[in-house]
N, CA, C and O atoms as a GROMACS GRO file, in nm:
protein
  428
    1MET      N    1   1.667   0.326   1.867
    1MET     CA    2   1.646   0.197   1.932
    1MET      C    3   1.513   0.136   1.890
    1MET      O    4   1.506   0.017   1.859
    2VAL      N    5   1.407   0.217   1.889
    2VAL     CA    6   1.275   0.167   1.848
    2VAL      C    7   1.280   0.122   1.703
    2VAL      O    8   1.228   0.015   1.669
    3GLU      N    9   1.342   0.203   1.618
    3GLU     CA   10   1.349   0.167   1.476
    3GLU      C   11   1.425   0.037   1.456
    3GLU      O   12   1.385  -0.047   1.375
    4LYS      N   13   1.534   0.019   1.528
    4LYS     CA   14   1.614  -0.103   1.515
    4LYS      C   15   1.533  -0.226   1.555
    4LYS      O   16   1.537  -0.328   1.487
    5ARG      N   17   1.460  -0.216   1.665
    5ARG     CA   18   1.376  -0.328   1.711
    5ARG      C   19   1.262  -0.354   1.613
    5ARG      O   20   1.228  -0.469   1.584
    6LEU      N   21   1.203  -0.246   1.562
    6LEU     CA   22   1.094  -0.260   1.465
    6LEU      C   23   1.143  -0.330   1.338
    6LEU      O   24   1.075  -0.418   1.285
    7LEU      N   25   1.260  -0.291   1.290
    7LEU     CA   26   1.317  -0.354   1.170
    7LEU      C   27   1.352  -0.501   1.195
    7LEU      O   28   1.336  -0.584   1.106
    8GLY      N   29   1.397  -0.532   1.315
    8GLY     CA   30   1.425  -0.671   1.350
    8GLY      C   31   1.298  -0.755   1.347
    8GLY      O   32   1.298  -0.865   1.291
    9LEU      N   33   1.191  -0.703   1.406
    9LEU     CA   34   1.062  -0.774   1.402
    9LEU      C   35   1.011  -0.787   1.259
    9LEU      O   36   0.955  -0.890   1.221
   10LEU      N   37   1.032  -0.684   1.182
   10LEU     CA   38   0.989  -0.685   1.042
   10LEU      C   39   1.061  -0.794   0.963
   10LEU      O   40   0.999  -0.867   0.886
   11GLY      N   41   1.191  -0.806   0.983
   11GLY     CA   42   1.268  -0.911   0.917
   11GLY      C   43   1.219  -1.049   0.956
   11GLY      O   44   1.206  -1.137   0.870
   12LEU      N   45   1.193  -1.069   1.084
   12LEU     CA   46   1.139  -1.198   1.130
   12LEU      C   47   1.003  -1.226   1.068
   12LEU      O   48   0.974  -1.338   1.027
   13GLY      N   49   0.921  -1.122   1.060
   13GLY     CA   50   0.788  -1.138   1.003
   13GLY      C   51   0.792  -1.179   0.856
   13GLY      O   52   0.716  -1.265   0.813
   14VAL      N   53   0.881  -1.117   0.781
   14VAL     CA   54   0.893  -1.150   0.639
   14VAL      C   55   0.946  -1.292   0.622
   14VAL      O   56   0.896  -1.368   0.540
   15ARG      N   57   1.048  -1.327   0.700
   15ARG     CA   58   1.103  -1.463   0.691
   15ARG      C   59   0.999  -1.568   0.733
   15ARG      O   60   0.999  -1.679   0.681
   16GLY      N   61   0.912  -1.531   0.827
   16GLY     CA   62   0.809  -1.623   0.873
   16GLY      C   63   0.680  -1.617   0.791
   16GLY      O   64   0.580  -1.680   0.826
   17ARG      N   65   0.683  -1.541   0.682
   17ARG     CA   66   0.566  -1.523   0.594
   17ARG      C   67   0.447  -1.465   0.669
   17ARG      O   68   0.332  -1.503   0.645
   18LEU      N   69   0.476  -1.372   0.758
   18LEU     CA   70   0.372  -1.304   0.835
   18LEU      C   71   0.353  -1.161   0.786
   18LEU      O   72   0.285  -1.081   0.849
   19ALA      N   73   0.414  -1.132   0.671
   19ALA     CA   74   0.408  -0.996   0.615
   19ALA      C   75   0.415  -1.004   0.463
   19ALA      O   76   0.463  -1.102   0.406
   20VAL      N   77   0.366  -0.898   0.399
   20VAL     CA   78   0.376  -0.886   0.254
   20VAL      C   79   0.456  -0.761   0.221
   20VAL      O   80   0.448  -0.661   0.293
   21VAL      N   81   0.532  -0.767   0.113
   21VAL     CA   82   0.626  -0.661   0.079
   21VAL      C   83   0.592  -0.600  -0.056
   21VAL      O   84   0.564  -0.672  -0.152
   22GLY      N   85   0.594  -0.468  -0.062
   22GLY     CA   86   0.571  -0.397  -0.188
   22GLY      C   87   0.431  -0.340  -0.194
   22GLY      O   88   0.337  -0.395  -0.137
   23VAL      N   89   0.418  -0.229  -0.265
   23VAL     CA   90   0.291  -0.157  -0.271
   23VAL      C   91   0.178  -0.245  -0.325
   23VAL      O   92   0.070  -0.249  -0.267
   24GLU      N   93   0.202  -0.315  -0.435
   24GLU     CA   94   0.096  -0.396  -0.494
   24GLU      C   95   0.052  -0.510  -0.403
   24GLU      O   96  -0.067  -0.535  -0.387
   25ARG      N   97   0.148  -0.580  -0.345
   25ARG     CA   98   0.113  -0.692  -0.253
   25ARG      C   99   0.042  -0.639  -0.130
   25ARG      O  100  -0.053  -0.702  -0.082
   26VAL      N  101   0.086  -0.525  -0.078
   26VAL     CA  102   0.019  -0.467   0.039
   26VAL      C  103  -0.123  -0.425   0.002
   26VAL      O  104  -0.216  -0.449   0.078
   27ARG      N  105  -0.139  -0.361  -0.115
   27ARG     CA  106  -0.274  -0.322  -0.160
   27ARG      C  107  -0.367  -0.441  -0.169
   27ARG      O  108  -0.480  -0.437  -0.120
   28GLU      N  109  -0.319  -0.549  -0.231
   28GLU     CA  110  -0.401  -0.670  -0.245
   28GLU      C  111  -0.440  -0.726  -0.109
   28GLU      O  112  -0.555  -0.764  -0.087
   29ALA      N  113  -0.345  -0.730  -0.018
   29ALA     CA  114  -0.372  -0.785   0.115
   29ALA      C  115  -0.466  -0.695   0.196
   29ALA      O  116  -0.550  -0.744   0.271
   30VAL      N  117  -0.454  -0.563   0.181
   30VAL     CA  118  -0.545  -0.470   0.249
   30VAL      C  119  -0.686  -0.490   0.195
   30VAL      O  120  -0.782  -0.495   0.272
   31LEU      N  121  -0.700  -0.501   0.065
   31LEU     CA  122  -0.831  -0.521   0.004
   31LEU      C  123  -0.894  -0.654   0.047
   31LEU      O  124  -1.016  -0.668   0.047
   32SER      N  125  -0.811  -0.752   0.082
   32SER     CA  126  -0.859  -0.882   0.128
   32SER      C  127  -0.873  -0.886   0.280
   32SER      O  128  -0.899  -0.992   0.337
   33HIS      N  129  -0.857  -0.772   0.344
   33HIS     CA  130  -0.868  -0.761   0.491
   33HIS      C  131  -0.767  -0.847   0.564
   33HIS      O  132  -0.797  -0.902   0.671
   34LYS      N  133  -0.648  -0.861   0.509
   34LYS     CA  134  -0.545  -0.944   0.572
   34LYS      C  135  -0.440  -0.862   0.647
   34LYS      O  136  -0.372  -0.915   0.735
   35VAL      N  137  -0.426  -0.735   0.613
   35VAL     CA  138  -0.323  -0.651   0.676
   35VAL      C  139  -0.381  -0.585   0.802
   35VAL      O  140  -0.488  -0.524   0.798
   36THR      N  141  -0.308  -0.599   0.913
   36THR     CA  142  -0.352  -0.538   1.038
   36THR      C  143  -0.264  -0.421   1.080
   36THR      O  144  -0.299  -0.346   1.172
   37PHE      N  145  -0.151  -0.405   1.015
   37PHE     CA  146  -0.058  -0.295   1.045
   37PHE      C  147   0.034  -0.281   0.924
   37PHE      O  148   0.065  -0.381   0.859
   38ALA      N  149   0.077  -0.160   0.895
   38ALA     CA  150   0.166  -0.140   0.780
   38ALA      C  151   0.275  -0.039   0.814
   38ALA      O  152   0.259   0.046   0.902
   39ILE      N  153   0.384  -0.051   0.743
   39ILE     CA  154   0.495   0.043   0.753
   39ILE      C  155   0.517   0.099   0.613
   39ILE      O  156   0.532   0.024   0.517
   40VAL      N  157   0.519   0.231   0.604
   40VAL     CA  158   0.532   0.299   0.475
   40VAL      C  159   0.657   0.385   0.479
   40VAL      O  160   0.680   0.458   0.575
   41ALA      N  161   0.738   0.376   0.374
   41ALA     CA  162   0.858   0.458   0.364
   41ALA      C  163   0.819   0.600   0.323
   41ALA      O  164   0.756   0.619   0.219
   42PRO      N  165   0.855   0.700   0.403
   42PRO     CA  166   0.815   0.837   0.372
   42PRO      C  167   0.881   0.893   0.246
   42PRO      O  168   0.831   0.989   0.187
   43ASP      N  169   0.993   0.833   0.204
   43ASP     CA  170   1.061   0.882   0.084
   43ASP      C  171   1.025   0.801  -0.041
   43ASP      O  172   1.092   0.813  -0.144
   44ALA      N  173   0.920   0.720  -0.032
   44ALA     CA  174   0.874   0.647  -0.150
   44ALA      C  175   0.821   0.747  -0.252
   44ALA      O  176   0.792   0.862  -0.219
   45SER      N  177   0.808   0.703  -0.376
   45SER     CA  178   0.759   0.793  -0.480
   45SER      C  179   0.617   0.840  -0.447
   45SER      O  180   0.542   0.770  -0.380
   46ARG      N  181   0.584   0.958  -0.494
   46ARG     CA  182   0.450   1.014  -0.472
   46ARG      C  183   0.344   0.918  -0.526
   46ARG      O  184   0.239   0.901  -0.464
   47HIS      N  185   0.372   0.857  -0.641
   47HIS     CA  186   0.279   0.762  -0.702
   47HIS      C  187   0.253   0.644  -0.607
   47HIS      O  188   0.138   0.605  -0.587
   48SER      N  189   0.358   0.588  -0.549
   48SER     CA  190   0.343   0.476  -0.456
   48SER      C  191   0.265   0.518  -0.332
   48SER      O  192   0.175   0.447  -0.287
   49LEU      N  193   0.300   0.634  -0.277
   49LEU     CA  194   0.229   0.682  -0.158
   49LEU      C  195   0.082   0.706  -0.188
   49LEU      O  196  -0.005   0.676  -0.106
   50ASP      N  197   0.054   0.762  -0.306
   50ASP     CA  198  -0.085   0.789  -0.344
   50ASP      C  199  -0.165   0.660  -0.363
   50ASP      O  200  -0.288   0.660  -0.349
   51LYS      N  201  -0.098   0.551  -0.394
   51LYS     CA  202  -0.166   0.423  -0.412
   51LYS      C  203  -0.196   0.354  -0.280
   51LYS      O  204  -0.296   0.284  -0.268
   52ILE      N  205  -0.110   0.373  -0.180
   52ILE     CA  206  -0.124   0.294  -0.058
   52ILE      C  207  -0.182   0.370   0.060
   52ILE      O  208  -0.267   0.317   0.132
   53VAL      N  209  -0.139   0.493   0.083
   53VAL     CA  210  -0.182   0.566   0.203
   53VAL      C  211  -0.333   0.589   0.208
   53VAL      O  212  -0.394   0.562   0.311
   54PRO      N  213  -0.398   0.639   0.101
   54PRO     CA  214  -0.544   0.658   0.109
   54PRO      C  215  -0.620   0.526   0.133
   54PRO      O  216  -0.723   0.526   0.199
   55LEU      N  217  -0.569   0.416   0.079
   55LEU     CA  218  -0.633   0.288   0.101
   55LEU      C  219  -0.622   0.245   0.247
   55LEU      O  220  -0.718   0.197   0.306
   56LEU      N  221  -0.504   0.263   0.305
   56LEU     CA  222  -0.485   0.229   0.446
   56LEU      C  223  -0.579   0.312   0.534
   56LEU      O  224  -0.640   0.260   0.627
   57VAL      N  225  -0.589   0.440   0.504
   57VAL     CA  226  -0.677   0.528   0.581
   57VAL      C  227  -0.823   0.486   0.564
   57VAL      O  228  -0.897   0.476   0.662
   58ALA      N  229  -0.864   0.462   0.440
   58ALA     CA  230  -1.003   0.424   0.412
   58ALA      C  231  -1.042   0.293   0.479
   58ALA      O  232  -1.154   0.278   0.527
   59ARG      N  233  -0.949   0.200   0.482
   59ARG     CA  234  -0.977   0.068   0.542
   59ARG      C  235  -0.947   0.065   0.692
   59ARG      O  236  -0.961  -0.039   0.757
   60ARG      N  237  -0.906   0.180   0.745
   60ARG     CA  238  -0.874   0.194   0.888
   60ARG      C  239  -0.766   0.096   0.934
   60ARG      O  240  -0.774   0.036   1.041
   61VAL      N  241  -0.665   0.082   0.850
   61VAL     CA  242  -0.549   0.001   0.885
   61VAL      C  243  -0.445   0.095   0.943
   61VAL      O  244  -0.402   0.190   0.878
   62ARG      N  245  -0.406   0.069   1.066
   62ARG     CA  246  -0.307   0.156   1.129
   62ARG      C  247  -0.173   0.138   1.058
   62ARG      O  248  -0.134   0.026   1.022
   63PHE      N  249  -0.103   0.248   1.038
   63PHE     CA  250   0.028   0.241   0.975
   63PHE      C  251   0.121   0.344   1.037
   63PHE      O  252   0.078   0.437   1.105
   64VAL      N  253   0.248   0.324   1.012
   64VAL     CA  254   0.350   0.417   1.059
   64VAL      C  255   0.436   0.455   0.940
   64VAL      O  256   0.470   0.372   0.856
   65CYS      N  257   0.471   0.584   0.934
   65CYS     CA  258   0.569   0.630   0.836
   65CYS      C  259   0.703   0.594   0.895
   65CYS      O  260   0.750   0.658   0.990
   66GLY      N  261   0.765   0.493   0.839
   66GLY     CA  262   0.884   0.437   0.899
   66GLY      C  263   1.013   0.489   0.841
   66GLY      O  264   1.022   0.604   0.799
   67PRO      N  265   1.110   0.403   0.838
   67PRO     CA  266   1.242   0.440   0.786
   67PRO      C  267   1.236   0.458   0.634
   67PRO      O  268   1.134   0.434   0.571
   68SER      N  269   1.348   0.499   0.577
   68SER     CA  270   1.356   0.522   0.433
   68SER      C  271   1.331   0.392   0.356
   68SER      O  272   1.338   0.283   0.412
   69ALA      N  273   1.301   0.407   0.228
   69ALA     CA  274   1.275   0.291   0.143
   69ALA      C  275   1.396   0.197   0.139
   69ALA      O  276   1.380   0.075   0.132
   70ALA      N  277   1.516   0.254   0.142
   70ALA     CA  278   1.637   0.171   0.140
   70ALA      C  279   1.652   0.092   0.269
   70ALA      O  280   1.685  -0.027   0.266
   71VAL      N  281   1.630   0.155   0.382
   71VAL     CA  282   1.642   0.088   0.512
   71VAL      C  283   1.531  -0.017   0.526
   71VAL      O  284   1.556  -0.129   0.571
   72LEU      N  285   1.411   0.019   0.488
   72LEU     CA  286   1.298  -0.073   0.493
   72LEU      C  287   1.323  -0.193   0.402
   72LEU      O  288   1.298  -0.307   0.439
   73GLY      N  289   1.373  -0.166   0.282
   73GLY     CA  290   1.405  -0.273   0.189
   73GLY      C  291   1.512  -0.366   0.243
   73GLY      O  292   1.501  -0.488   0.231
   74ALA      N  293   1.617  -0.309   0.302
   74ALA     CA  294   1.725  -0.391   0.357
   74ALA      C  295   1.674  -0.484   0.466
   74ALA      O  296   1.722  -0.597   0.479
   75ALA      N  297   1.578  -0.439   0.544
   75ALA     CA  298   1.523  -0.521   0.652
   75ALA      C  299   1.445  -0.642   0.601
   75ALA      O  300   1.432  -0.742   0.670
   76VAL      N  301   1.393  -0.631   0.478
   76VAL     CA  302   1.311  -0.739   0.423
   76VAL      C  303   1.378  -0.811   0.305
   76VAL      O  304   1.314  -0.888   0.234
   77GLY      N  305   1.508  -0.784   0.286
   77GLY     CA  306   1.582  -0.855   0.182
   77GLY      C  307   1.568  -0.800   0.041
   77GLY      O  308   1.586  -0.872  -0.056
   78ARG      N  309   1.535  -0.673   0.031
   78ARG     CA  310   1.522  -0.608  -0.100
   78ARG      C  311   1.615  -0.487  -0.104
   78ARG      O  312   1.666  -0.443  -0.001
   79GLU      N  313   1.635  -0.435  -0.223
   79GLU     CA  314   1.716  -0.314  -0.234
   79GLU      C  315   1.640  -0.196  -0.172
   79GLU      O  316   1.693  -0.123  -0.088
   80THR      N  317   1.515  -0.180  -0.214
   80THR     CA  318   1.426  -0.079  -0.155
   80THR      C  319   1.284  -0.133  -0.157
   80THR      O  320   1.252  -0.223  -0.234
   81THR      N  321   1.201  -0.078  -0.071
   81THR     CA  322   1.058  -0.107  -0.078
   81THR      C  323   0.981   0.010  -0.018
   81THR      O  324   1.027   0.074   0.077
   82ALA      N  325   0.864   0.036  -0.073
   82ALA     CA  326   0.783   0.150  -0.029
   82ALA      C  327   0.691   0.115   0.087
   82ALA      O  328   0.656   0.202   0.167
   83ALA      N  329   0.652  -0.013   0.096
   83ALA     CA  330   0.555  -0.050   0.200
   83ALA      C  331   0.569  -0.197   0.237
   83ALA      O  332   0.605  -0.282   0.155
   84VAL      N  333   0.538  -0.224   0.363
   84VAL     CA  334   0.531  -0.362   0.413
   84VAL      C  335   0.404  -0.372   0.496
   84VAL      O  336   0.376  -0.286   0.580
   85GLY      N  337   0.326  -0.475   0.471
   85GLY     CA  338   0.203  -0.498   0.545
   85GLY      C  339   0.217  -0.620   0.634
   85GLY      O  340   0.264  -0.725   0.589
   86ILE      N  341   0.177  -0.606   0.759
   86ILE     CA  342   0.185  -0.716   0.854
   86ILE      C  343   0.051  -0.789   0.853
   86ILE      O  344  -0.054  -0.728   0.872
   87THR      N  345   0.054  -0.920   0.831
   87THR     CA  346  -0.069  -0.998   0.822
   87THR      C  347  -0.097  -1.080   0.948
   87THR      O  348  -0.208  -1.132   0.964
   88ASP      N  349  -0.001  -1.091   1.037
   88ASP     CA  350  -0.019  -1.166   1.161
   88ASP      C  351  -0.060  -1.071   1.273
   88ASP      O  352   0.009  -0.973   1.301
   89ARG      N  353  -0.171  -1.101   1.338
   89ARG     CA  354  -0.225  -1.012   1.443
   89ARG      C  355  -0.130  -0.995   1.561
   89ARG      O  356  -0.116  -0.884   1.613
   90GLN      N  357  -0.066  -1.102   1.605
   90GLN     CA  358   0.022  -1.092   1.721
   90GLN      C  359   0.147  -1.009   1.689
   90GLN      O  360   0.190  -0.928   1.770
   91LEU      N  361   0.203  -1.030   1.571
   91LEU     CA  362   0.319  -0.951   1.530
   91LEU      C  363   0.280  -0.805   1.519
   91LEU      O  364   0.355  -0.717   1.563
   92ALA      N  365   0.165  -0.778   1.459
   92ALA     CA  366   0.117  -0.640   1.446
   92ALA      C  367   0.097  -0.576   1.583
   92ALA      O  368   0.132  -0.459   1.603
   93LYS      N  369   0.042  -0.651   1.674
   93LYS     CA  370   0.019  -0.599   1.810
   93LYS      C  371   0.152  -0.560   1.876
   93LYS      O  372   0.163  -0.455   1.938
   94GLY      N  373   0.252  -0.647   1.862
   94GLY     CA  374   0.385  -0.618   1.917
   94GLY      C  375   0.449  -0.496   1.853
   94GLY      O  376   0.512  -0.416   1.922
   95MET      N  377   0.432  -0.482   1.722
   95MET     CA  378   0.489  -0.366   1.652
   95MET      C  379   0.418  -0.237   1.693
   95MET      O  380   0.483  -0.135   1.713
   96ARG      N  381   0.287  -0.243   1.704
   96ARG     CA  382   0.212  -0.123   1.748
   96ARG      C  383   0.255  -0.082   1.888
   96ARG      O  384   0.273   0.037   1.915
   97ALA      N  385   0.271  -0.179   1.977
   97ALA     CA  386   0.316  -0.148   2.114
   97ALA      C  387   0.455  -0.086   2.113
   97ALA      O  388   0.482   0.007   2.189
   98LEU      N  389   0.542  -0.137   2.029
   98LEU     CA  390   0.677  -0.083   2.017
   98LEU      C  391   0.674   0.060   1.966
   98LEU      O  392   0.742   0.147   2.020
   99VAL      N  393   0.594   0.085   1.864
   99VAL     CA  394   0.583   0.219   1.807
   99VAL      C  395   0.523   0.315   1.910
   99VAL      O  396   0.569   0.428   1.924
  100ASP      N  397   0.419   0.269   1.981
  100ASP     CA  398   0.354   0.354   2.082
  100ASP      C  399   0.447   0.390   2.197
  100ASP      O  400   0.438   0.498   2.254
  101SER      N  401   0.538   0.297   2.230
  101SER     CA  402   0.628   0.322   2.342
  101SER      C  403   0.743   0.416   2.306
  101SER      O  404   0.804   0.477   2.393
  102GLY      N  405   0.772   0.428   2.175
  102GLY     CA  406   0.888   0.506   2.135
  102GLY      C  407   0.858   0.633   2.060
  102GLY      O  408   0.862   0.743   2.117
  103SER      N  409   0.828   0.618   1.934
  103SER     CA  410   0.809   0.736   1.850
  103SER      C  411   0.662   0.756   1.822
  103SER      O  412   0.580   0.669   1.851
  104ASP      N  413   0.630   0.872   1.766
  104ASP     CA  414   0.491   0.901   1.735
  104ASP      C  415   0.474   0.936   1.588
  104ASP      O  416   0.446   1.050   1.554
  105GLY      N  417   0.493   0.835   1.501
  105GLY     CA  418   0.470   0.856   1.359
  105GLY      C  419   0.355   0.772   1.309
  105GLY      O  420   0.334   0.758   1.189
  106ALA      N  421   0.279   0.714   1.405
  106ALA     CA  422   0.171   0.623   1.368
  106ALA      C  423   0.045   0.697   1.331
  106ALA      O  424   0.020   0.808   1.378
  107HIS      N  425  -0.035   0.634   1.245
  107HIS     CA  426  -0.163   0.691   1.202
  107HIS      C  427  -0.272   0.592   1.231
  107HIS      O  428  -0.389   0.619   1.203
   0.00000   0.00000   0.00000
């Protein structure tokens, strides 16, 4: 239930241009201090995870290891994606509250 609601919010965020999709776009946005929350696919390639997870930790951007790359991609209109970064503070706040109320995969 939490995952379904999270994916719904994620889809709205992408359609509303309140999120960035893909490792490179998320990296750029994190470096520009625009990402306030991120979702990372745990089954993404080791190379992708090595590029994004240490940066999120170093910049103290909270993230959650979310659904698979295929499920995450489907939510944002792609075949697969390794990461999505939320750039809107209110959307990020709602997603963090949802994650905190349900599962505990957040960092």
